[in-house]
C-alpha positions in Angstrom: -8.2 -1.8 18.7 -10.0 -3.7 16.0 -8.5 -3.6 12.4 -10.1 -4.9 9.3 -8.8 -5.3 5.7 -11.5 -5.9 3.1 -11.3 -6.5 -0.6 -13.9 -6.1 -3.5 -13.5 -6.6 -7.2 -15.7 -3.7 -8.4 -15.4 0.0 -7.8 -19.2 0.3 -7.2 -19.1 -2.4 -4.6 -16.0 -1.0 -2.9 -17.5 2.5 -2.7 -20.7 1.0 -1.2 -19.2 -1.1 1.5 -16.6 1.6 2.5 -19.3 4.2 2.8 -21.4 1.8 5.0 -18.5 0.9 7.2 -17.5 4.5 7.8 -13.7 3.9 8.4 -11.3 6.6 9.4 -9.0 5.7 6.5 -9.5 4.3 3.0 -6.7 3.3 0.6 -7.3 2.8 -3.1 -5.6 2.6 -6.4 -8.5 3.7 -8.5 -9.0 7.5 -8.5 -12.7 7.2 -9.1 -13.3 5.6 -5.7 -11.7 8.3 -3.5 -13.5 10.9 -5.6 -16.9 9.3 -4.9 -16.1 8.9 -1.2 -14.4 12.3 -0.5 -17.5 13.6 1.4 -18.1 10.5 3.5 -14.6 9.3 4.6 -12.4 11.3 7.0 -9.0 10.4 5.3 -8.2 8.7 2.0 -5.0 7.7 0.3 -4.8 7.3 -3.5 -1.8 5.1 -4.4 -0.6 5.5 -8.0 2.7 6.1 -9.7 1.1 8.9 -11.8 0.4 12.1 -9.9 -3.1 13.4 -10.2 -4.7 16.7 -9.0 -5.8 16.6 -5.4 -9.4 15.7 -5.4 -10.3 17.1 -1.9 -8.5 18.2 1.3 -9.0 14.8 2.8 -7.6 12.8 -0.1 -3.8 12.3 -0.2 -1.8 10.8 -3.0 1.4 8.8 -3.0 3.3 6.5 -5.5 3.4 3.8 -2.8 2.4 3.0 0.7 6.1 2.9 1.7 6.7 6.4 0.5 3.5 7.7 2.2 4.5 6.3 5.6 8.1 7.3 5.1 9.6 3.8 5.0 11.8 4.5 2.0 
């Protein structure tokens, strides 16, 4: 299994390279990025302490990675 972690400083750049790489999962803190990628990426996680409406069936939301994966 090959895992990659990539970082980008702009939302437009992040959306672009995520779409081109076609990962199974994308995790982001900006709600605009998962909204733009919802039709391209199989699963997404929006990490934010403030709860927002579910954008799409494949976009999950959690206040932290630890809570999403059940570590706390």
